[in-house]
TORZA-676105 format. One line per field, with one value per residue (C-alpha): z, x, y; residue number from 1. Coordinates in nm, 3 decimals, decimal comma, padded with zeros to 5 digits. Example, Ala and Ser with C-alpha at 12.3 -4.5 7.8 and 13.67 -1.06 7.14 Angstrom:
<pts>
pz <- c(00,780|00,714) $
px <- c(01,230|01,367) $
py <- c(-00,450|-00,106) $
pos <- c(1|2) $
</pts>
This chain:
<pts>
pz <- c(08,390|08,657|08,554|08,507|08,568|08,922|09,117|09,377|09,738|09,978|10,239|10,597|10,711|10,459|10,548|10,932|10,858|10,658|10,940|11,182|10,964|10,943|11,307|11,340|11,117|11,324|11,658|11,505|11,401|11,744|11,902|11,692|11,731|12,129|12,146|11,947|12,173|12,480|12,338|12,225|12,573|12,696|12,413|12,104|12,185|12,431|12,470|12,679|12,721|12,587|12,760|12,766|13,027|12,907|12,914|12,864|12,934|12,738|12,895|13,043|12,750|12,448|12,317|12,324|12,177|11,873|11,833|11,836|11,602|11,334|11,340|11,402|11,132|10,874|10,948|10,969|10,624|10,476|10,613|10,514|10,163|10,103|10,193|10,042|09,705|09,802|09,976|09,690|09,535|09,789|10,069|09,895|09,901|10,268|10,325|10,113|10,369|10,604|10,431|10,484|10,836|10,938|10,797|10,906|11,261|11,298|11,102|11,351|11,627|11,458|11,413|11,758|11,933|11,679|11,765|12,150|12,235|12,560|12,836|12,929|12,620|12,414|12,033|11,779|11,706|11,331|11,276|11,393|11,203|10,870|10,924|11,029|10,688|10,494|10,668|10,628|10,236|10,220|10,370|10,202|09,842|09,796|09,951|09,709|09,411|09,531|09,567|09,241|09,072|09,239|09,121|08,768|08,777|08,888|08,631|08,372|08,106|08,155|07,948|07,996|08,052|07,872|08,101|07,990|08,020|08,390|08,473|08,329|08,513|08,851|08,853|09,072|08,919|08,901|08,699|08,387|08,535|08,542|08,461|08,150|07,986|07,661|07,402|07,139|06,755|06,648|06,782|07,045|06,959|07,210|07,183|07,378|07,232|06,873|06,926|06,829|06,877|06,764|07,035|06,938|06,571|06,678|06,876|06,603|06,371|06,617|06,681|06,298|06,252|06,527|06,702|06,937|06,991|07,281|07,057|07,078|07,441|07,486|07,235|07,433|07,756|07,595|07,458|07,785|07,946|07,684|07,736|08,115|08,051|07,806|08,055|08,338|08,137|08,072|07,685|07,700|07,895|08,120|07,851|07,588|07,804|07,906|07,540|07,419|07,683|07,628|07,251|07,372|07,596|07,314|07,100|07,346|07,385|07,629) $
px <- c(10,683|10,943|11,248|11,556|11,797|11,905|11,729|11,864|11,865|11,631|11,793|11,791|11,622|11,330|11,264|11,259|11,021|10,821|10,796|10,712|10,416|10,296|10,304|10,139|09,835|09,819|09,814|09,550|09,307|09,357|09,278|08,952|08,841|08,869|08,719|08,414|08,342|08,380|08,112|07,864|07,900|07,714|07,460|07,614|07,609|07,774|07,870|08,090|08,107|07,862|07,592|07,317|07,260|07,453|07,225|07,529|07,882|08,139|08,356|08,691|08,942|08,708|08,717|09,090|09,136|08,904|09,074|09,427|09,301|09,173|09,474|09,725|09,591|09,601|09,949|10,077|09,919|10,087|10,415|10,380|10,257|10,538|10,820|10,656|10,768|11,119|11,117|10,942|10,614|10,534|10,549|10,279|10,077|10,099|09,979|09,680|09,577|09,483|09,151|09,020|09,181|08,995|08,646|08,680|08,758|08,468|08,228|08,308|08,216|07,881|07,812|07,911|07,708|07,427|07,376|07,402|07,320|07,403|07,118|06,849|06,656|06,610|06,633|06,895|06,996|06,897|07,050|07,404|07,359|07,299|07,599|07,824|07,731|07,811|08,149|08,247|08,165|08,378|08,676|08,645|08,546|08,865|09,062|08,934|08,999|09,344|09,425|09,280|09,509|09,812|09,710|09,679|10,008|10,190|10,043|10,193|10,414|10,791|11,083|11,448|11,709|12,054|12,301|12,579|12,329|12,237|12,597|12,670|12,380|12,464|12,122|12,084|12,123|11,741|11,710|11,642|11,297|11,194|10,812|10,736|10,407|10,344|10,425|10,145|10,216|10,424|10,703|10,735|10,896|11,026|11,204|11,425|11,460|11,573|11,681|11,426|11,469|11,289|11,394|11,201|11,292|11,663|11,659|11,546|11,819|12,058|11,949|11,960|12,327|12,473|12,251|12,501|12,791|12,945|12,888|12,527|12,514|12,695|12,476|12,171|12,308|12,344|11,996|11,852|12,030|11,928|11,550|11,569|11,693|11,432|11,161|11,315|11,319|10,955|10,997|10,826|10,510|10,483|10,316|10,573|10,859|10,727|10,636|10,992|11,172|10,990|11,092|11,459|11,449|11,281|11,571|11,847|12,029|11,833) $
py <- c(10,689|10,728|10,907|10,694|10,968|11,013|11,256|11,481|11,332|11,482|11,696|11,575|11,887|11,837|11,486|11,595|11,874|11,640|11,388|11,670|11,761|11,406|11,382|11,698|11,559|11,251|11,464|11,701|11,416|11,260|11,588|11,641|11,276|11,321|11,667|11,543|11,238|11,479|11,715|11,407|11,274|11,568|11,548|11,680|12,053|12,285|12,656|12,874|13,266|13,515|13,712|13,437|13,184|12,848|12,544|12,296|12,378|12,223|11,955|12,072|12,091|12,011|12,354|12,389|12,044|12,125|12,473|12,305|12,028|12,263|12,499|12,237|12,028|12,312|12,415|12,042|11,979|12,278|12,183|11,812|11,889|12,144|11,917|11,617|11,759|11,744|11,390|11,207|11,097|10,828|11,091|11,312|11,000|10,968|11,337|11,259|10,988|11,266|11,296|10,957|10,940|11,260|11,178|10,802|10,888|11,165|10,926|10,652|10,890|10,946|10,582|10,477|10,732|10,716|10,350|10,410|10,775|10,939|10,947|10,724|10,772|10,449|10,398|10,526|10,889|10,890|11,229|11,126|10,776|10,972|11,195|10,882|10,704|11,024|11,081|10,718|10,742|11,050|10,874|10,535|10,651|10,870|10,592|10,325|10,559|10,616|10,249|10,178|10,446|10,323|09,969|10,071|10,269|09,955|09,738|09,928|09,751|09,788|09,917|09,789|10,015|09,904|09,775|10,008|10,333|10,217|10,199|10,535|10,680|10,527|10,312|10,010|09,659|09,614|09,924|09,715|09,657|10,029|10,078|10,274|10,376|10,238|10,512|10,595|10,581|10,892|11,076|11,341|11,681|11,945|12,265|12,494|12,844|12,790|12,430|12,160|11,773|11,461|11,212|10,919|10,949|11,016|10,695|10,479|10,610|10,557|10,192|10,131|10,279|10,111|09,824|09,693|09,914|10,113|10,411|10,362|10,348|10,678|10,858|10,719|10,851|11,200|11,180|11,101|11,395|11,627|11,494|11,558|11,902|11,993|11,854|12,031|12,354|12,324|12,278|11,917|11,830|11,540|11,333|11,429|11,358|11,007|10,920|11,051|10,872|10,539|10,564|10,622|10,309|10,087|10,171|10,059|09,729|09,497) $
pos <- c(1|2|3|4|5|6|7|8|9|10|11|12|13|14|15|16|17|18|19|20|21|22|23|24|25|26|27|28|29|30|31|32|33|34|35|36|37|38|39|40|41|42|43|44|45|46|47|48|49|50|51|52|53|54|55|56|57|58|59|60|61|62|63|64|65|66|67|68|69|70|71|72|73|74|75|76|77|78|79|80|81|82|83|84|85|86|87|88|89|90|91|92|93|94|95|96|97|98|99|100|101|102|103|104|105|106|107|108|109|110|111|112|113|114|115|116|117|118|119|120|121|122|123|124|125|126|127|128|129|130|131|132|133|134|135|136|137|138|139|140|141|142|143|144|145|146|147|148|149|150|151|152|153|154|155|156|157|158|159|160|161|162|163|164|165|166|167|168|169|170|171|172|173|174|175|176|177|178|179|180|181|182|183|184|185|186|187|188|189|190|191|192|193|194|195|196|197|198|199|200|201|202|203|204|205|206|207|208|209|210|211|212|213|214|215|216|217|218|219|220|221|222|223|224|225|226|227|228|229|230|231|232|233|234|235|236|237|238|239|240|241|242|243|244|245|246|247|248|249|250|251|252|253|254) $
</pts>
């Protein structure tokens, strides 16, 4: 469940570095794609250097493109993945697209050259076709699983944030539609040092004592703030945090 409390805005430097990492990933996949095609144009293998007579030299620029693709891709992945945590959850999902992009591009090369191999020989190159099918499965399979997970998360039931609470927390007017997972039966308990809290039970008692007053909204804001502090300090797991927060929101005024 998304956190209703306002999060710290990403710094411009973090956003710039994240975009540099994403651009580096795109450039690296492109270099690997083009370098692979150049090698497959000469039969799928080549060599340079060494004490032996080389049967097939590599196309000019292909070794450098492949090396830059691997090294640049790894560095860009680390940079984009690191800064994605500062930019937001959606940024991390974009970085994960590097996997299907890489295997999808290389698989396309295998399929294309497998159906139309270089040279005068007739027929299909079955070895390349098999590799193409495997690479495309490695690209499409995780992509479909990710889309299914995102769709399932968006279809979760919603919990409404009280209007006064949204104003106090600086949330937009549409914050009443924030999505929240449905909490299971029971309450969530967390502790920080010697302090122990039962957030869901406290929310129910608060709603029963003052179901419609300003005092209830003020107390609910304080409960949300203390709940977020417990979660940030590690006293509550993500599951406990989501369950307790949903219990608080259910006890608020619609």
